[in-house]
LUMPA-528586 format. One record per residue (C-alpha): residue number from 0; x, y, z. Coordinates in steps of 0.5 Angstrom, whole numbers, plus 500, padded with zeros to 3 digits. Layout:
pos NUM&u X&v Y&w Z .
...
# end
This chain:
pos 0&u 488&v 506&w 578 .
pos 1&u 493&v 502&w 583 .
pos 2&u 492&v 495&w 579 .
pos 3&u 494&v 498&w 572 .
pos 4&u 501&v 498&w 573 .
pos 5&u 503&v 501&w 566 .
pos 6&u 500&v 507&w 569 .
pos 7&u 504&v 507&w 575 .
pos 8&u 510&v 505&w 572 .
pos 9&u 510&v 505&w 564 .
pos 10&u 517&v 502&w 564 .
pos 11&u 515&v 496&w 568 .
pos 12&u 517&v 489&w 564 .
pos 13&u 515&v 484&w 569 .
pos 14&u 510&v 483&w 575 .
pos 15&u 507&v 478&w 580 .
pos 16&u 500&v 478&w 581 .
pos 17&u 494&v 473&w 582 .
pos 18&u 488&v 471&w 578 .
pos 19&u 481&v 474&w 579 .
pos 20&u 478&v 470&w 573 .
pos 21&u 479&v 465&w 568 .
pos 22&u 474&v 465&w 562 .
pos 23&u 471&v 465&w 555 .
pos 24&u 468&v 470&w 551 .
pos 25&u 462&v 470&w 547 .
pos 26&u 467&v 468&w 541 .
pos 27&u 470&v 462&w 545 .
pos 28&u 476&v 466&w 546 .
pos 29&u 480&v 464&w 553 .
pos 30&u 482&v 470&w 557 .
pos 31&u 484&v 472&w 564 .
pos 32&u 483&v 478&w 569 .
pos 33&u 489&v 479&w 574 .
pos 34&u 489&v 483&w 580 .
pos 35&u 494&v 488&w 577 .
pos 36&u 497&v 488&w 570 .
pos 37&u 503&v 491&w 567 .
pos 38&u 499&v 489&w 560 .
pos 39&u 497&v 495&w 556 .
pos 40&u 490&v 494&w 553 .
pos 41&u 488&v 497&w 546 .
pos 42&u 486&v 504&w 547 .
pos 43&u 486&v 511&w 545 .
pos 44&u 490&v 509&w 538 .
pos 45&u 495&v 505&w 541 .
pos 46&u 495&v 497&w 540 .
pos 47&u 496&v 492&w 546 .
pos 48&u 502&v 489&w 549 .
pos 49&u 504&v 482&w 548 .
pos 50&u 508&v 478&w 552 .
pos 51&u 507&v 472&w 557 .
pos 52&u 504&v 470&w 563 .
pos 53&u 507&v 464&w 566 .
pos 54&u 511&v 463&w 560 .
pos 55&u 504&v 462&w 556 .
pos 56&u 503&v 467&w 550 .
pos 57&u 499&v 473&w 551 .
pos 58&u 496&v 474&w 544 .
pos 59&u 491&v 480&w 546 .
pos 60&u 489&v 485&w 551 .
pos 61&u 482&v 489&w 551 .
pos 62&u 479&v 493&w 557 .
pos 63&u 471&v 490&w 557 .
pos 64&u 466&v 492&w 562 .
pos 65&u 471&v 495&w 566 .
pos 66&u 476&v 489&w 567 .
pos 67&u 482&v 488&w 563 .
pos 68&u 482&v 481&w 559 .
pos 69&u 488&v 478&w 557 .
pos 70&u 487&v 473&w 552 .
pos 71&u 492&v 467&w 552 .
pos 72&u 494&v 461&w 548 .
pos 73&u 492&v 456&w 553 .
pos 74&u 489&v 455&w 560 .
pos 75&u 493&v 458&w 567 .
pos 76&u 493&v 452&w 572 .
pos 77&u 496&v 456&w 578 .
pos 78&u 493&v 462&w 582 .
pos 79&u 500&v 466&w 582 .
pos 80&u 502&v 469&w 576 .
pos 81&u 509&v 472&w 573 .
pos 82&u 507&v 476&w 567 .
pos 83&u 513&v 479&w 563 .
pos 84&u 511&v 484&w 557 .
pos 85&u 514&v 484&w 550 .
pos 86&u 519&v 490&w 552 .
pos 87&u 521&v 492&w 545 .
pos 88&u 514&v 493&w 543 .
pos 89&u 512&v 497&w 549 .
pos 90&u 518&v 502&w 548 .
pos 91&u 516&v 502&w 541 .
pos 92&u 509&v 504&w 542 .
pos 93&u 511&v 509&w 547 .
pos 94&u 516&v 512&w 542 .
pos 95&u 511&v 513&w 537 .
pos 96&u 505&v 515&w 541 .
pos 97&u 510&v 521&w 544 .
pos 98&u 512&v 522&w 537 .
pos 99&u 505&v 523&w 535 .
pos 100&u 503&v 528&w 541 .
pos 101&u 510&v 532&w 539 .
pos 102&u 508&v 532&w 532 .
pos 103&u 501&v 534&w 533 .
pos 104&u 503&v 540&w 537 .
pos 105&u 507&v 542&w 532 .
pos 106&u 502&v 543&w 527 .
pos 107&u 497&v 545&w 532 .
pos 108&u 501&v 551&w 535 .
pos 109&u 504&v 553&w 528 .
pos 110&u 499&v 552&w 523 .
pos 111&u 493&v 551&w 527 .
pos 112&u 491&v 544&w 524 .
pos 113&u 488&v 540&w 529 .
pos 114&u 489&v 532&w 529 .
pos 115&u 483&v 529&w 529 .
pos 116&u 485&v 522&w 528 .
pos 117&u 491&v 517&w 530 .
pos 118&u 493&v 510&w 528 .
pos 119&u 499&v 507&w 531 .
pos 120&u 501&v 501&w 526 .
pos 121&u 506&v 496&w 526 .
pos 122&u 510&v 499&w 521 .
pos 123&u 508&v 506&w 521 .
pos 124&u 504&v 511&w 525 .
pos 125&u 498&v 516&w 522 .
pos 126&u 495&v 522&w 524 .
pos 127&u 489&v 525&w 520 .
pos 128&u 490&v 533&w 520 .
pos 129&u 484&v 537&w 519 .
pos 130&u 486&v 542&w 513 .
pos 131&u 485&v 542&w 506 .
pos 132&u 492&v 543&w 504 .
pos 133&u 499&v 541&w 506 .
pos 134&u 505&v 544&w 503 .
pos 135&u 512&v 541&w 503 .
pos 136&u 515&v 547&w 507 .
pos 137&u 510&v 546&w 512 .
pos 138&u 511&v 539&w 513 .
pos 139&u 519&v 541&w 514 .
pos 140&u 518&v 546&w 519 .
pos 141&u 513&v 541&w 523 .
pos 142&u 519&v 536&w 523 .
pos 143&u 524&v 541&w 525 .
pos 144&u 520&v 543&w 531 .
pos 145&u 518&v 536&w 533 .
pos 146&u 525&v 534&w 533 .
pos 147&u 528&v 540&w 536 .
pos 148&u 523&v 538&w 542 .
pos 149&u 526&v 531&w 542 .
pos 150&u 533&v 534&w 542 .
pos 151&u 532&v 539&w 548 .
pos 152&u 530&v 533&w 552 .
pos 153&u 524&v 536&w 556 .
pos 154&u 521&v 532&w 561 .
pos 155&u 514&v 528&w 560 .
pos 156&u 510&v 529&w 566 .
pos 157&u 503&v 525&w 567 .
pos 158&u 498&v 528&w 571 .
pos 159&u 491&v 526&w 574 .
pos 160&u 486&v 532&w 575 .
pos 161&u 478&v 533&w 574 .
pos 162&u 475&v 537&w 569 .
pos 163&u 476&v 544&w 573 .
pos 164&u 483&v 543&w 573 .
pos 165&u 484&v 541&w 566 .
pos 166&u 480&v 547&w 564 .
pos 167&u 486&v 551&w 567 .
pos 168&u 491&v 548&w 561 .
pos 169&u 492&v 550&w 554 .
pos 170&u 489&v 543&w 552 .
pos 171&u 489&v 541&w 545 .
pos 172&u 482&v 538&w 545 .
pos 173&u 477&v 538&w 551 .
pos 174&u 476&v 532&w 555 .
pos 175&u 470&v 528&w 554 .
pos 176&u 470&v 526&w 562 .
pos 177&u 469&v 530&w 568 .
pos 178&u 474&v 526&w 573 .
pos 179&u 480&v 522&w 573 .
pos 180&u 483&v 526&w 567 .
pos 181&u 490&v 523&w 565 .
pos 182&u 494&v 529&w 562 .
pos 183&u 500&v 528&w 558 .
pos 184&u 505&v 534&w 559 .
pos 185&u 511&v 537&w 555 .
pos 186&u 512&v 543&w 559 .
pos 187&u 510&v 550&w 555 .
pos 188&u 509&v 546&w 549 .
pos 189&u 504&v 540&w 549 .
pos 190&u 498&v 539&w 554 .
pos 191&u 493&v 533&w 552 .
pos 192&u 489&v 528&w 555 .
pos 193&u 491&v 521&w 553 .
pos 194&u 491&v 514&w 556 .
pos 195&u 497&v 511&w 553 .
pos 196&u 504&v 510&w 555 .
pos 197&u 510&v 515&w 554 .
pos 198&u 517&v 515&w 556 .
pos 199&u 519&v 520&w 561 .
pos 200&u 523&v 525&w 557 .
pos 201&u 522&v 527&w 549 .
pos 202&u 530&v 525&w 548 .
pos 203&u 527&v 518&w 549 .
pos 204&u 523&v 519&w 543 .
pos 205&u 528&v 519&w 538 .
pos 206&u 528&v 522&w 531 .
pos 207&u 522&v 523&w 528 .
pos 208&u 521&v 523&w 520 .
pos 209&u 515&v 524&w 516 .
pos 210&u 514&v 519&w 510 .
pos 211&u 509&v 522&w 506 .
pos 212&u 502&v 525&w 506 .
pos 213&u 495&v 524&w 502 .
pos 214&u 488&v 527&w 502 .
pos 215&u 483&v 523&w 506 .
pos 216&u 476&v 524&w 507 .
pos 217&u 476&v 532&w 506 .
pos 218&u 483&v 532&w 510 .
pos 219&u 490&v 530&w 510 .
pos 220&u 493&v 523&w 513 .
pos 221&u 500&v 524&w 514 .
pos 222&u 505&v 518&w 515 .
pos 223&u 511&v 518&w 520 .
pos 224&u 515&v 514&w 524 .
pos 225&u 520&v 515&w 530 .
pos 226&u 525&v 512&w 535 .
pos 227&u 528&v 506&w 533 .
pos 228&u 523&v 505&w 527 .
pos 229&u 527&v 511&w 524 .
pos 230&u 534&v 508&w 525 .
pos 231&u 532&v 502&w 522 .
pos 232&u 529&v 505&w 516 .
pos 233&u 535&v 510&w 515 .
pos 234&u 540&v 503&w 516 .
pos 235&u 536&v 500&w 510 .
pos 236&u 536&v 506&w 506 .
pos 237&u 544&v 507&w 507 .
pos 238&u 545&v 499&w 505 .
pos 239&u 541&v 500&w 499 .
pos 240&u 545&v 507&w 497 .
pos 241&u 551&v 502&w 498 .
pos 242&u 548&v 497&w 494 .
pos 243&u 546&v 502&w 488 .
pos 244&u 553&v 505&w 489 .
pos 245&u 557&v 499&w 488 .
pos 246&u 552&v 497&w 482 .
pos 247&u 553&v 503&w 478 .
pos 248&u 560&v 504&w 480 .
pos 249&u 559&v 511&w 483 .
pos 250&u 560&v 515&w 489 .
pos 251&u 553&v 516&w 493 .
pos 252&u 553&v 523&w 492 .
pos 253&u 554&v 522&w 484 .
pos 254&u 548&v 517&w 484 .
pos 255&u 542&v 522&w 482 .
pos 256&u 546&v 524&w 476 .
pos 257&u 548&v 517&w 474 .
pos 258&u 541&v 514&w 474 .
pos 259&u 539&v 520&w 470 .
pos 260&u 544&v 519&w 465 .
pos 261&u 542&v 511&w 465 .
pos 262&u 535&v 513&w 464 .
pos 263&u 537&v 518&w 458 .
pos 264&u 540&v 512&w 455 .
pos 265&u 535&v 507&w 456 .
pos 266&u 530&v 512&w 453 .
pos 267&u 534&v 513&w 447 .
pos 268&u 535&v 505&w 446 .
pos 269&u 528&v 504&w 447 .
pos 270&u 527&v 509&w 441 .
pos 271&u 532&v 506&w 437 .
pos 272&u 529&v 499&w 438 .
pos 273&u 522&v 502&w 437 .
pos 274&u 524&v 504&w 430 .
pos 275&u 528&v 498&w 429 .
pos 276&u 521&v 494&w 430 .
pos 277&u 517&v 499&w 426 .
pos 278&u 522&v 497&w 420 .
pos 279&u 521&v 490&w 421 .
pos 280&u 514&v 490&w 421 .
pos 281&u 514&v 494&w 415 .
pos 282&u 518&v 489&w 412 .
pos 283&u 514&v 483&w 414 .
pos 284&u 508&v 487&w 411 .
pos 285&u 511&v 488&w 404 .
pos 286&u 513&v 480&w 405 .
pos 287&u 506&v 478&w 406 .
pos 288&u 503&v 483&w 401 .
pos 289&u 507&v 478&w 396 .
pos 290&u 502&v 472&w 398 .
pos 291&u 495&v 475&w 397 .
pos 292&u 489&v 471&w 396 .
pos 293&u 484&v 474&w 391 .
pos 294&u 477&v 475&w 393 .
pos 295&u 473&v 479&w 388 .
pos 296&u 476&v 486&w 387 .
pos 297&u 479&v 485&w 394 .
pos 298&u 485&v 481&w 397 .
pos 299&u 486&v 477&w 403 .
pos 300&u 492&v 476&w 407 .
pos 301&u 492&v 471&w 412 .
pos 302&u 497&v 468&w 417 .
pos 303&u 497&v 464&w 424 .
pos 304&u 503&v 467&w 429 .
pos 305&u 505&v 464&w 435 .
pos 306&u 507&v 467&w 441 .
pos 307&u 506&v 475&w 438 .
pos 308&u 503&v 480&w 442 .
pos 309&u 496&v 483&w 440 .
pos 310&u 499&v 490&w 440 .
pos 311&u 504&v 488&w 435 .
pos 312&u 500&v 484&w 430 .
pos 313&u 495&v 489&w 430 .
pos 314&u 500&v 494&w 428 .
pos 315&u 502&v 489&w 422 .
pos 316&u 495&v 489&w 420 .
pos 317&u 494&v 497&w 420 .
pos 318&u 501&v 497&w 416 .
pos 319&u 498&v 493&w 411 .
pos 320&u 491&v 496&w 410 .
pos 321&u 493&v 503&w 410 .
pos 322&u 498&v 501&w 404 .
pos 323&u 493&v 497&w 400 .
pos 324&u 486&v 500&w 401 .
pos 325&u 483&v 493&w 398 .
pos 326&u 487&v 489&w 403 .
pos 327&u 483&v 484&w 408 .
pos 328&u 488&v 482&w 414 .
pos 329&u 486&v 475&w 418 .
pos 330&u 491&v 474&w 423 .
pos 331&u 490&v 469&w 428 .
pos 332&u 495&v 468&w 434 .
pos 333&u 497&v 462&w 438 .
pos 334&u 499&v 464&w 446 .
pos 335&u 499&v 458&w 450 .
pos 336&u 492&v 456&w 451 .
pos 337&u 489&v 462&w 448 .
pos 338&u 487&v 463&w 441 .
pos 339&u 487&v 471&w 439 .
pos 340&u 485&v 474&w 432 .
pos 341&u 484&v 480&w 429 .
pos 342&u 480&v 482&w 422 .
pos 343&u 481&v 488&w 419 .
pos 344&u 480&v 491&w 412 .
pos 345&u 482&v 497&w 408 .
pos 346&u 478&v 503&w 406 .
pos 347&u 475&v 500&w 399 .
pos 348&u 473&v 494&w 402 .
pos 349&u 465&v 494&w 404 .
pos 350&u 465&v 488&w 409 .
pos 351&u 464&v 489&w 416 .
pos 352&u 469&v 486&w 420 .
pos 353&u 466&v 486&w 427 .
pos 354&u 460&v 482&w 424 .
pos 355&u 465&v 477&w 421 .
pos 356&u 468&v 476&w 428 .
pos 357&u 462&v 476&w 432 .
pos 358&u 460&v 470&w 428 .
pos 359&u 467&v 466&w 429 .
pos 360&u 468&v 467&w 436 .
pos 361&u 463&v 462&w 439 .
pos 362&u 467&v 457&w 436 .
pos 363&u 473&v 458&w 441 .
pos 364&u 468&v 460&w 446 .
pos 365&u 471&v 467&w 445 .
pos 366&u 469&v 475&w 446 .
pos 367&u 471&v 481&w 443 .
pos 368&u 469&v 487&w 438 .
pos 369&u 471&v 493&w 434 .
pos 370&u 468&v 496&w 428 .
pos 371&u 467&v 495&w 421 .
pos 372&u 474&v 496&w 419 .
pos 373&u 478&v 493&w 425 .
pos 374&u 475&v 488&w 430 .
pos 375&u 479&v 483&w 435 .
pos 376&u 478&v 478&w 440 .
pos 377&u 480&v 472&w 443 .
pos 378&u 478&v 465&w 446 .
pos 379&u 480&v 458&w 448 .
pos 380&u 485&v 454&w 444 .
pos 381&u 479&v 449&w 443 .
pos 382&u 482&v 448&w 436 .
pos 383&u 489&v 449&w 432 .
pos 384&u 490&v 456&w 430 .
pos 385&u 490&v 453&w 423 .
pos 386&u 484&v 450&w 424 .
pos 387&u 481&v 457&w 426 .
pos 388&u 484&v 461&w 421 .
pos 389&u 481&v 456&w 416 .
pos 390&u 474&v 457&w 419 .
pos 391&u 475&v 464&w 419 .
pos 392&u 477&v 464&w 411 .
pos 393&u 471&v 460&w 409 .
pos 394&u 466&v 464&w 413 .
pos 395&u 469&v 470&w 409 .
pos 396&u 469&v 467&w 402 .
pos 397&u 461&v 465&w 404 .
pos 398&u 460&v 472&w 405 .
pos 399&u 462&v 475&w 399 .
# end
């Protein structure tokens, strides 16, 4: 393993070496293979390192057929290479990966919940727990245990061994190989086979915080962050609290009560506005009923509206047809490049509004439907609202 510098020293940030091979893969991507490397390749749930080789960006690192391929943006023209890894990214991965070991061990040791999946993402980390139920009290306990291990600053040891040696340890998962098994050890707490990079002590992991959990494929997927990610989130949340506190003219501790007060006030205002809107609709309905068109035993109320919602006009139509059982309402709405309409009638009208609507909609390339008493639809503004309403009324007069 001497050529894998990330195993001999996970803290190594730069190195010099020689190029063994420079080639293109089957997809035409340029890569180099080095005599030795500090760049960690994607594997075991941990993403690859980024950085530079002779100031040329390394954009991906993969281990394929036993060789570590460094995918680069342009060709290298010298045999000797100076490599520099993105230390901020590497140390972040070390923090998150070690935090996963600690948190997984907490769930396994105290709740008998094995981790069956792990993903280290750019913003958050997830573990998949083999359990059907997870309660807030369990999560809180696991967080306390995990952070206690962090603050106690235990050594994190790496030990290479064979299968027989590994079997003497209380591993969370049995290895799938017989030789060169790399075990990450937090003494008297966690023993786990792993190929990732880790800090030397648990204190370097920093605070671990669970963000949430959800059901996933019969188990539970839990999302968390650690280290600098946690501190960054805490800083963002603190700034949000300060901004909200300033806007509410309230102390941070009083924010929940202030928000509850505002929500109550908002609901009361919304209810008052709704009541006022209903009164206005009733007044509008009564005004429209003063201008009916007589159609045999029934009356027609028709109008073109501009920039009104279908929901509001449908309610207006319902008010009229409920007040006047012989009423027919033909309402057209002009909204930008669309035409909408609602046809409705009172209980004493024998016409089929849905059939009348279906006959009219093709003229505006529209769609819609409903029932005999009420139907609505919409289409393109191929003509003006007045022209469409006139066509609707003409069709109605022909139908009676």
